[in-house]
C-alpha positions in Angstrom: -35.1 167.9 173.7 -37.9 166.8 171.3 -40.9 168.8 170.3 -43.3 166.6 172.3 -41.2 166.9 175.5 -41.0 170.7 175.1 -44.7 171.0 174.4 -45.6 168.7 177.4 -43.3 170.6 179.7 -44.9 173.9 178.7 -48.4 172.5 179.2 -47.3 171.2 182.6 -45.9 174.6 183.6 -49.1 176.3 182.5 -51.2 173.9 184.5 -49.1 174.4 187.6 -49.4 178.2 187.2 -53.2 177.9 186.7 -53.5 175.6 189.8 -51.5 178.1 191.8 -53.7 181.0 190.6 -56.9 179.0 191.4 -55.6 178.2 194.9 -54.7 181.9 195.5 -58.2 183.0 194.3 -59.9 180.4 196.5 -57.8 181.6 199.5 -58.8 185.2 198.9 -62.4 184.3 198.6 -62.4 182.3 201.8 -60.7 185.2 203.6 -63.3 187.6 202.2 -66.2 185.3 203.3 -64.7 184.9 206.8 -64.3 188.7 207.2 -67.8 189.7 205.8 -70.0 186.8 207.1 -70.5 188.2 210.7 -71.6 191.6 209.2 -73.9 189.8 206.7 -75.4 187.7 209.6 -76.1 190.9 211.5 -77.8 192.4 208.4 -80.0 189.2 208.1 -81.0 189.5 211.7 -81.9 193.1 211.2 -84.0 192.4 208.1 -85.8 189.5 210.0 -86.5 191.8 212.9 -87.9 194.5 210.5 -90.1 191.9 208.7 -91.4 190.5 212.0 -92.1 194.0 213.4 -94.0 194.9 210.1 -96.1 191.8 210.2 -96.9 192.2 213.9 -98.1 195.8 213.3 -100.9 194.4 211.2 -101.3 191.2 213.1 -100.3 191.7 216.7 -98.3 188.9 218.2 -98.4 186.8 215.0 -94.6 186.1 215.4 -92.2 186.2 218.3 -88.6 187.0 217.8 -86.3 185.9 220.6 -82.6 185.7 221.0 -81.7 182.3 222.4 -81.5 182.5 226.2 -78.1 180.9 226.4 -76.3 182.2 223.3 -77.4 185.8 222.6 -75.7 186.7 219.4 -75.2 183.7 217.1 -78.7 182.3 217.6 -82.0 183.7 216.6 -85.5 182.2 217.2 -88.6 183.2 215.4 -91.9 181.5 216.4 -95.6 181.5 215.6 -98.2 179.7 217.7 -97.7 176.5 215.6 -94.1 176.5 214.4 -90.6 177.8 215.3 -87.4 178.4 213.4 -84.0 178.6 215.1 -81.1 180.1 213.2 -77.6 179.5 214.3 -74.7 181.4 212.8 -71.3 179.6 212.9 -68.6 182.1 212.2 -65.8 179.6 211.9 -67.3 177.8 208.9 -69.2 180.3 208.2 -72.7 178.9 207.9 -76.2 179.5 209.1 -78.0 176.4 210.3 -81.8 176.4 210.2 -84.0 174.2 212.3 -87.7 174.1 211.8 -90.0 172.6 214.4 -93.8 172.1 214.3 -93.9 172.7 218.0 -92.7 176.2 219.0 -91.0 174.8 222.1 -89.0 172.0 220.5 -86.3 174.1 219.0 -85.0 174.8 222.6 -84.8 171.1 223.5 -82.1 168.7 222.6 -84.6 165.9 222.2 -86.4 167.6 219.3 -85.9 166.2 215.8 -86.6 169.3 213.7 -85.9 169.5 210.0 -82.5 171.1 209.3 -81.1 173.1 206.4 -78.0 175.2 206.0 -77.3 178.5 204.3 -73.7 178.8 203.0 -71.7 181.9 202.4 -69.7 182.1 199.2 -67.8 184.7 197.2 -67.0 185.5 193.6 -65.8 188.5 191.8 -69.0 190.4 192.6 -68.6 189.9 196.4 -70.0 187.6 199.2 -73.4 186.0 198.7 -75.5 183.3 200.3 -77.1 180.0 199.0 -79.0 177.0 200.4 -76.7 174.0 200.8 -78.0 171.3 198.6 -80.3 173.7 196.8 -79.9 174.9 193.2 -76.8 176.9 194.1 -78.4 180.2 193.1 -77.0 183.2 194.9 -79.4 184.9 197.4 -79.3 188.5 198.7 -79.7 189.3 202.3 -83.4 190.1 201.8 -84.0 186.9 199.8 -82.3 184.9 202.5 -84.4 186.5 205.3 -87.6 185.8 203.3 -86.4 182.2 202.7 -85.9 181.7 206.4 -89.2 183.4 207.4 -91.1 181.4 204.8 -90.3 178.3 206.9 -93.0 179.5 209.3 -95.8 179.4 206.7 -98.6 178.8 206.8 -99.1 181.3 209.6 -102.0 180.8 212.0 -105.0 182.9 211.1 -106.0 183.6 214.7 
């Protein structure tokens, strides 16, 4: 066998090994995301609850936090008197969809046409993190994600 053929076969074998390693790592990361996403969603819900409670202590009834009446766990609704945000966690993807409406009641109706964004879960060697789909791809912590979601309610009514 000639030198070119040997070199080419070696390169092909290295590429096949690299592709297999990449697929194995991707599979491990998907598994890690799928197992940790529900726990992270619960943490985000907890941070949002704390932030809403803290704000409402200084400004009573500024925001309302409600589980969706039909789907208690994967859906969370936060509303002011002028806007509402509905968060839906999809554990099979996993993904958090975010719907913002300028009418607090619209996020419950199918006829509403709210703006919609998505928060994706991803993983790397450091662990599972979140990012806005279509955004700059920058990783967000649980607290940064909660703040990003609550910022959708701004500006808040000043009474």
